[in-house]
Backbone bond lengths (Angstrom), bond angles and torsions (degrees), N, CA, C in turn:
res aa  C-N    CA-C-N  psi(-1)  N-CA   C-N-CA  omega(-1)  CA-C   N-CA-C  phi
1 M - - - 1.442 - - 1.536 110.11 -
2 V 1.326 115.16 -37.17 1.461 118.75 178.49 1.522 110.05 -64.39
3 L 1.312 116.99 -40.45 1.465 120.75 179.07 1.532 111.19 -66.17
4 L 1.312 117.21 -40.70 1.468 119.98 175.84 1.526 110.50 -60.77
5 D 1.308 116.35 -45.02 1.456 121.76 179.16 1.530 110.40 -58.76
6 A 1.322 116.62 -48.70 1.464 121.00 -178.99 1.532 111.71 -65.88
7 S 1.313 116.81 -40.27 1.467 120.54 -179.75 1.522 111.17 -63.60
8 I 1.319 115.97 -43.80 1.465 119.76 179.88 1.526 110.28 -68.64
9 A 1.322 117.47 -38.19 1.464 120.37 176.68 1.527 110.41 -59.07
10 G 1.322 116.55 -42.05 1.466 120.18 177.24 1.513 112.43 -63.78
11 C 1.313 116.57 -40.44 1.467 120.78 178.63 1.522 111.30 -65.11
12 V 1.323 116.39 -43.56 1.461 120.47 179.55 1.527 110.04 -65.04
13 S 1.327 116.80 -43.50 1.457 120.69 178.72 1.530 111.26 -60.11
14 S 1.318 116.07 -45.27 1.466 120.96 178.28 1.526 110.49 -62.40
15 W 1.318 116.33 -44.08 1.464 121.92 179.72 1.529 110.37 -59.08
16 L 1.335 116.49 -44.73 1.460 120.40 179.42 1.528 111.62 -66.01
17 N 1.324 116.73 -42.02 1.468 120.90 -179.74 1.525 112.63 -67.30
18 R 1.329 116.30 -24.41 1.464 120.39 -178.56 1.536 111.33 -103.42
19 A 1.316 116.44 21.43 1.467 122.68 176.86 1.528 113.13 54.69
20 G 1.331 116.01 43.56 1.459 120.36 176.22 1.512 115.08 80.52
21 S 1.316 116.69 17.13 1.462 120.94 -179.70 1.528 109.53 -124.16
22 P 1.335 117.91 85.09 1.464 120.13 -175.88 1.523 112.30 -70.94
23 D 1.317 114.79 153.29 1.461 119.07 176.17 1.529 109.35 -79.82
24 T 1.308 116.39 166.35 1.469 122.15 -175.45 1.520 111.96 -58.29
25 R 1.317 116.62 -41.37 1.470 120.13 -178.59 1.524 110.76 -62.30
26 R 1.324 116.65 -45.50 1.470 120.15 -179.65 1.526 111.52 -67.29
27 L 1.320 117.55 -34.31 1.467 120.07 175.26 1.517 110.36 -59.99
28 E 1.327 116.18 -45.79 1.469 120.83 -179.57 1.520 111.11 -63.76
29 I 1.324 116.69 -42.02 1.466 120.46 179.27 1.526 110.26 -63.59
30 A 1.321 117.25 -46.67 1.469 120.90 -179.37 1.524 111.12 -62.26
31 E 1.323 117.18 -41.46 1.469 120.90 178.17 1.526 110.73 -62.92
32 R 1.327 116.64 -42.04 1.467 120.43 178.56 1.526 110.59 -64.06
33 C 1.322 116.83 -40.54 1.461 120.74 179.34 1.526 111.55 -63.24
34 V 1.318 117.20 -40.02 1.468 121.14 177.27 1.527 109.53 -59.44
35 L 1.320 116.78 -46.56 1.466 120.82 179.69 1.528 111.51 -62.35
36 E 1.324 116.13 -42.58 1.465 119.74 179.23 1.521 111.45 -65.85
37 L 1.321 116.90 -41.00 1.463 119.11 178.00 1.525 111.58 -66.56
38 D 1.312 117.62 -33.44 1.466 120.42 176.21 1.531 110.87 -60.75
39 Q 1.317 117.06 -30.98 1.460 120.93 178.65 1.521 111.82 -81.13
40 V 1.324 116.86 -34.17 1.464 121.24 -173.58 1.524 113.12 -86.76
41 L 1.314 117.68 -37.20 1.467 120.71 -175.54 1.533 114.06 -51.56
42 P 1.334 119.79 -42.87 1.467 118.24 -179.92 1.533 113.77 -64.90
43 L 1.325 117.31 -16.05 1.466 121.03 -178.50 1.525 112.69 -89.74
44 L 1.309 117.63 -13.45 1.455 120.89 -178.33 1.526 110.49 -75.65
45 T 1.341 115.00 147.35 1.460 119.00 -177.06 1.522 113.72 -120.26
46 G 1.305 117.54 -25.86 1.463 120.59 -178.04 1.519 111.66 -79.84
47 T 1.316 116.19 133.71 1.463 121.51 -177.82 1.521 111.81 -57.76
48 E 1.324 117.25 -45.21 1.466 120.81 -178.22 1.521 111.62 -67.06
49 E 1.333 116.77 -41.20 1.466 118.36 -179.63 1.529 110.97 -69.70
50 I 1.302 117.68 -35.91 1.466 120.54 176.71 1.527 109.50 -62.26
51 E 1.315 116.31 -47.68 1.463 121.13 -179.80 1.530 110.65 -62.02
52 Y 1.311 117.52 -44.30 1.465 121.57 -179.06 1.530 111.11 -61.72
53 F 1.316 116.65 -48.88 1.460 119.63 -175.99 1.536 112.65 -75.32
54 R 1.312 117.59 -23.50 1.477 119.40 170.98 1.522 110.45 -66.59
55 R 1.327 116.54 -43.09 1.474 120.33 176.96 1.523 110.49 -64.39
56 L 1.318 116.11 -40.85 1.458 120.53 178.45 1.520 110.46 -62.25
57 R 1.327 116.76 -39.88 1.466 121.11 178.44 1.528 110.45 -63.71
58 R 1.338 116.39 -42.47 1.463 119.87 178.63 1.529 111.31 -61.07
59 M 1.324 116.17 -41.22 1.468 119.14 177.79 1.519 110.97 -63.16
60 A 1.329 116.77 -44.06 1.470 120.19 179.66 1.522 110.15 -62.94
61 A 1.318 116.99 -40.15 1.462 120.10 179.17 1.522 110.97 -64.44
62 L 1.313 116.95 -40.42 1.468 120.17 -179.70 1.523 112.15 -66.51
63 V 1.316 116.98 -42.89 1.468 118.36 -178.65 1.528 112.03 -78.21
64 S 1.321 117.75 -11.49 1.460 119.31 177.93 1.536 112.91 -86.47
65 L 1.336 115.12 -4.13 1.467 118.23 174.92 1.527 108.21 -71.24
66 P 1.323 118.25 133.21 1.469 120.82 -176.53 1.518 114.60 -56.98
67 E 1.303 118.43 -41.04 1.468 121.89 -179.77 1.507 108.81 -129.11
68 N 1.327 116.96 118.21 1.460 122.04 177.98 1.500 109.33 -114.37
């Protein structure tokens, strides 16, 4: 979970620095993170962690769009 968090943070940072135009590598990472979170989210039990990782998933999904 820590690695997913860090990976998405890097993707978001890159996306912001590139004015909403992520590079191919970051797109692939963000897409992979979305898929991984889709597998992990149903296993979470804590309300706060579910909410946090749902928001993180939304951010990864947004930055994984080719053109924002």
